[in-house]
MDAnalysis code that builds the backbone (N, CA, C; Angstrom):
import MDAnalysis as mda
import numpy as np

u = mda.Universe.empty(318, n_residues=106, atom_resindex=np.repeat(np.arange(106), 3), trajectory=True)
u.add_TopologyAttr("name", ["N", "CA", "C"] * 106)
u.add_TopologyAttr("resid", np.arange(1, 107))
u.add_TopologyAttr("resname", ["MET", "THR", "ILE", "ASP", "LEU", "PRO", "VAL", "ILE", "PRO", "SER", "SER", "LYS", "SER", "THR", "LYS", "ASN", "LYS", "VAL", "ASN", "SER", "SER", "ILE", "PRO", "ARG", "TRP", "THR", "VAL", "PHE", "SER", "LEU", "CYS", "LEU", "ILE", "THR", "VAL", "LEU", "VAL", "VAL", "VAL", "ALA", "ILE", "ILE", "LYS", "ALA", "ILE", "LEU", "PRO", "LEU", "LEU", "PHE", "PHE", "GLY", "LEU", "ILE", "MET", "ALA", "PHE", "ILE", "TRP", "SER", "GLN", "ALA", "THR", "LYS", "PRO", "VAL", "ALA", "HIS", "PHE", "GLU", "ARG", "GLU", "LEU", "ARG", "PRO", "SER", "GLY", "LYS", "GLN", "LEU", "ASN", "LEU", "PHE", "TYR", "GLN", "LYS", "GLN", "VAL", "ASN", "THR", "LYS", "TYR", "SER", "SER", "ASN", "THR", "VAL", "ASP", "ASN", "LYS", "LYS", "GLY", "LYS", "ARG", "ALA", "ALA"])
u.atoms.positions = np.array([
    [48.129, 109.729, -7.759],
    [48.911, 108.800, -7.026],
    [49.743, 107.779, -7.529],
    [51.089, 107.790, -7.456],
    [52.056, 106.986, -7.615],
    [52.523, 105.659, -7.030],
    [52.545, 104.778, -7.199],
    [53.184, 103.248, -6.120],
    [54.778, 103.305, -6.391],
    [55.060, 103.356, -5.423],
    [56.787, 103.153, -5.405],
    [56.842, 101.661, -5.338],
    [57.255, 100.940, -6.516],
    [57.841, 99.464, -6.273],
    [59.214, 99.142, -5.758],
    [59.503, 98.479, -5.007],
    [60.787, 98.179, -4.745],
    [61.533, 97.878, -5.923],
    [62.796, 98.093, -5.678],
    [63.909, 97.988, -6.629],
    [64.533, 96.565, -6.497],
    [64.468, 95.838, -7.346],
    [65.065, 94.526, -7.395],
    [66.183, 94.428, -8.078],
    [67.399, 94.070, -7.728],
    [68.757, 94.068, -8.261],
    [68.608, 92.809, -9.166],
    [69.362, 93.375, -10.404],
    [69.427, 92.319, -11.494],
    [70.201, 91.184, -11.258],
    [70.262, 89.791, -11.547],
    [71.465, 88.758, -11.609],
    [72.427, 89.096, -12.145],
    [72.587, 90.146, -13.154],
    [73.669, 90.404, -13.874],
    [74.716, 91.452, -13.129],
    [74.083, 92.003, -12.048],
    [74.868, 92.591, -11.678],
    [75.945, 92.024, -10.592],
    [77.350, 92.597, -10.437],
    [78.432, 92.122, -9.845],
    [77.978, 91.911, -8.153],
    [78.231, 90.884, -7.793],
    [78.008, 90.964, -6.283],
    [79.696, 91.061, -5.547],
    [79.649, 91.169, -4.506],
    [80.840, 91.407, -3.589],
    [81.102, 89.857, -3.335],
    [82.352, 89.355, -3.597],
    [82.832, 88.376, -2.961],
    [83.673, 88.419, -1.796],
    [83.500, 87.169, -1.013],
    [84.296, 87.564, 0.271],
    [85.694, 86.836, -0.125],
    [86.609, 87.552, 0.143],
    [87.856, 87.008, 0.016],
    [88.389, 86.223, 1.273],
    [88.606, 84.932, 1.100],
    [89.108, 84.095, 2.066],
    [90.716, 83.764, 1.710],
    [91.360, 83.703, 2.977],
    [92.942, 83.629, 2.796],
    [93.513, 82.211, 2.473],
    [92.373, 81.002, 2.694],
    [92.589, 79.893, 2.305],
    [91.857, 79.504, 1.018],
    [92.791, 79.082, -0.108],
    [92.019, 78.754, -1.445],
    [91.296, 77.264, -1.020],
    [90.176, 77.370, -2.165],
    [89.291, 76.423, -1.989],
    [89.790, 74.772, -2.341],
    [90.699, 75.132, -2.931],
    [91.553, 73.579, -3.359],
    [92.145, 73.209, -2.277],
    [92.654, 73.820, -1.411],
    [93.612, 73.450, -0.276],
    [92.490, 72.911, 0.791],
    [91.036, 73.643, 0.865],
    [90.443, 72.897, 1.616],
    [89.726, 71.599, 1.456],
    [89.766, 71.297, 0.132],
    [89.324, 70.172, -0.370],
    [90.258, 69.093, -0.265],
    [91.513, 69.276, -0.636],
    [92.548, 68.313, -0.610],
    [92.737, 68.007, 0.929],
    [92.751, 68.777, 1.698],
    [92.709, 68.595, 3.230],
    [91.713, 67.643, 3.474],
    [90.478, 67.832, 2.974],
    [89.481, 67.002, 3.635],
    [89.579, 65.619, 2.653],
    [89.973, 65.453, 1.867],
    [90.415, 64.042, 1.158],
    [91.363, 63.555, 1.726],
    [92.533, 64.177, 2.246],
    [93.674, 63.373, 2.858],
    [92.942, 62.814, 4.356],
    [92.288, 63.648, 5.032],
    [91.672, 63.341, 6.158],
    [90.899, 62.147, 6.197],
    [90.102, 62.082, 4.901],
    [89.147, 60.661, 4.744],
    [90.061, 59.568, 4.709],
    [90.920, 59.815, 3.546],
    [91.777, 58.630, 3.683],
    [92.542, 58.457, 4.743],
    [92.991, 59.075, 5.656],
    [93.918, 58.625, 7.068],
    [92.888, 57.663, 7.709],
    [91.480, 58.316, 8.074],
    [90.451, 57.898, 8.794],
    [90.239, 56.321, 8.099],
    [90.014, 56.375, 7.088],
    [89.823, 55.038, 6.276],
    [90.822, 54.163, 6.550],
    [91.836, 54.384, 6.429],
    [93.074, 53.616, 6.608],
    [93.486, 53.223, 8.304],
    [93.034, 53.959, 9.089],
    [93.013, 53.733, 10.580],
    [91.912, 52.505, 10.784],
    [90.910, 53.044, 10.382],
    [89.901, 51.873, 10.220],
    [89.866, 50.702, 9.767],
    [90.666, 50.621, 8.748],
    [91.058, 49.335, 8.235],
    [91.908, 48.465, 8.779],
    [92.755, 49.339, 9.643],
    [93.622, 48.565, 10.664],
    [93.320, 48.129, 11.836],
    [92.611, 48.885, 12.402],
    [91.801, 48.593, 13.905],
    [90.773, 47.514, 13.907],
    [89.772, 47.613, 12.998],
    [88.775, 46.890, 12.902],
    [89.093, 45.249, 12.773],
    [90.101, 44.810, 12.032],
    [90.508, 43.410, 11.851],
    [91.222, 43.091, 13.460],
    [91.763, 43.931, 13.808],
    [92.600, 43.630, 15.334],
    [91.613, 43.404, 16.248],
    [90.752, 44.206, 16.281],
    [89.331, 44.280, 17.417],
    [88.519, 42.878, 17.000],
    [88.439, 42.469, 16.088],
    [87.472, 41.478, 15.268],
    [88.236, 40.112, 15.836],
    [89.554, 40.165, 15.446],
    [90.474, 38.828, 16.014],
    [90.568, 38.891, 17.352],
    [90.664, 39.954, 17.940],
    [90.936, 40.091, 19.779],
    [89.703, 39.394, 20.186],
    [88.476, 39.802, 19.703],
    [87.282, 39.140, 20.127],
    [87.235, 37.708, 20.210],
    [87.697, 37.332, 18.750],
    [87.684, 35.809, 18.656],
    [88.515, 34.959, 19.699],
    [89.469, 35.795, 19.764],
    [90.741, 34.903, 20.608],
    [90.325, 34.862, 22.140],
    [89.590, 36.081, 22.452],
    [88.978, 35.946, 23.758],
    [88.028, 35.062, 24.048],
    [87.169, 34.621, 22.891],
    [86.002, 33.624, 23.175],
    [86.830, 32.510, 22.988],
    [87.833, 32.113, 22.443],
    [88.651, 30.818, 22.293],
    [89.296, 30.592, 23.709],
    [89.802, 31.523, 24.264],
    [90.708, 31.464, 25.187],
    [89.567, 31.168, 26.391],
    [88.509, 31.862, 26.373],
    [87.409, 31.497, 27.562],
    [86.801, 30.160, 27.454],
    [86.983, 29.565, 26.296],
    [86.096, 28.208, 26.114],
    [87.210, 27.552, 26.373],
    [88.716, 27.544, 26.196],
    [89.841, 26.818, 26.489],
    [89.947, 26.683, 27.919],
    [89.649, 27.583, 28.809],
    [90.142, 27.682, 30.286],
    [88.909, 27.465, 31.211],
    [87.728, 26.735, 30.705],
    [86.693, 26.419, 31.484],
    [86.885, 25.057, 31.943],
    [86.653, 25.000, 33.363],
    [86.767, 23.752, 34.123],
    [86.121, 22.522, 33.340],
    [86.890, 21.378, 33.315],
    [86.166, 20.137, 32.930],
    [85.294, 19.422, 33.698],
    [84.204, 18.914, 33.423],
    [83.266, 18.255, 33.830],
    [83.741, 16.774, 34.212],
    [83.832, 16.625, 35.539],
    [84.120, 15.271, 35.937],
    [82.603, 14.344, 36.281],
    [82.729, 13.253, 35.567],
    [81.579, 12.608, 35.744],
    [81.887, 11.197, 36.975],
    [81.206, 11.137, 37.590],
    [81.231, 9.745, 38.585],
    [80.554, 8.903, 37.945],
    [81.158, 7.473, 38.028],
    [80.530, 6.533, 37.297],
    [79.818, 5.423, 38.652],
    [78.700, 5.320, 38.486],
    [78.100, 4.522, 39.573],
    [78.438, 3.055, 39.481],
    [79.076, 2.492, 40.364],
    [79.309, 0.850, 40.797],
    [77.950, 0.087, 40.227],
    [76.998, 0.449, 40.880],
    [75.620, -0.317, 40.999],
    [74.644, 0.778, 40.215],
    [74.067, 0.223, 39.028],
    [72.917, 1.174, 38.557],
    [71.799, 1.135, 39.628],
    [71.349, 2.599, 39.833],
    [70.436, 2.616, 40.944],
    [69.131, 2.621, 40.282],
    [68.813, 2.493, 39.134],
    [67.559, 2.349, 38.490],
    [66.915, 3.732, 38.339],
    [67.470, 4.939, 38.787],
    [66.724, 5.961, 38.651],
    [66.957, 6.432, 36.932],
    [67.930, 6.024, 36.476],
    [67.986, 6.290, 34.933],
    [68.469, 4.911, 34.011],
    [67.951, 4.585, 32.931],
    [68.379, 3.808, 31.994],
    [69.667, 3.539, 31.573],
    [70.775, 2.932, 31.998],
    [72.115, 2.967, 31.801],
    [72.299, 1.769, 31.046],
    [72.349, 2.013, 29.611],
    [72.755, 0.595, 28.914],
    [73.997, 0.483, 28.795],
    [74.998, 1.491, 28.783],
    [76.271, 1.208, 28.679],
    [76.861, 0.116, 29.847],
    [76.213, 0.588, 31.080],
    [76.501, -0.458, 32.524],
    [76.162, -1.862, 32.185],
    [74.982, -1.804, 31.625],
    [74.233, -3.203, 31.478],
    [75.080, -4.118, 30.180],
    [75.460, -3.282, 29.160],
    [76.472, -3.739, 28.006],
    [77.594, -4.401, 28.713],
    [78.282, -3.541, 29.551],
    [79.434, -3.646, 30.059],
    [79.510, -5.189, 30.918],
    [78.508, -5.042, 31.746],
    [78.262, -6.407, 32.559],
    [78.243, -7.356, 31.920],
    [77.262, -7.327, 30.683],
    [76.989, -8.731, 30.053],
    [78.281, -8.993, 29.210],
    [79.053, -8.261, 28.911],
    [80.276, -8.444, 27.870],
    [81.240, -8.980, 29.152],
    [81.326, -8.682, 30.419],
    [82.336, -9.149, 31.282],
    [82.318, -10.509, 31.826],
    [80.739, -11.144, 31.820],
    [80.637, -12.563, 32.066],
    [80.496, -13.328, 30.844],
    [80.026, -12.711, 29.621],
    [80.063, -13.655, 28.523],
    [81.364, -13.975, 28.011],
    [82.736, -13.021, 28.502],
    [83.878, -13.193, 27.938],
    [84.360, -14.279, 28.957],
    [84.272, -14.238, 30.284],
    [84.793, -15.318, 31.321],
    [84.468, -16.656, 30.821],
    [82.830, -16.851, 30.590],
    [82.293, -17.963, 29.960],
    [83.119, -18.686, 28.923],
    [83.480, -17.846, 27.778],
    [83.840, -18.397, 26.718],
    [85.381, -18.575, 26.939],
    [86.184, -18.085, 27.834],
    [87.512, -18.269, 27.837],
    [87.552, -19.759, 29.013],
    [86.457, -20.041, 29.904],
    [86.157, -20.930, 30.562],
    [86.134, -22.403, 29.390],
    [85.290, -22.110, 28.707],
    [84.576, -23.202, 27.752],
    [85.986, -23.511, 26.831],
    [86.687, -22.558, 26.261],
    [87.908, -23.047, 25.537],
    [88.898, -23.752, 26.611],
    [89.170, -23.182, 27.678],
    [90.054, -23.925, 28.672],
    [89.809, -25.353, 28.738],
    [88.293, -25.738, 29.088],
    [87.918, -27.042, 29.039],
    [88.289, -27.817, 27.989],
    [88.065, -27.328, 26.986],
    [88.095, -28.168, 25.455],
    [89.537, -28.610, 25.487],
    [90.334, -27.596, 25.914],
    [91.714, -27.713, 25.363],
    [92.485, -28.892, 26.090],
    [91.607, -28.674, 27.610],
    [92.439, -29.787, 28.585],
    [91.985, -31.211, 28.414],
])
């Protein structure tokens, strides 16, 4: 009884190469050119988008309505208004100083 072993082709044997109509260097050069074009487009578009977003933010901040605060004539006591108190004190103190100067000069 004999055992039939499968035939394994040697690596030295010539393999049939598939002939393509486009050379390999053409494919690589086209890939390189497309990569360069894509990088150039990205480098041109990304700064424009970035500065456009910055300008949109600045525009939105510049066109916000301005808040108008109403000043109370008399302090309501709801909050401590030191500015009003200082303003009232200086108003009366400046009048008294002017009156004293006027009396001394006359």
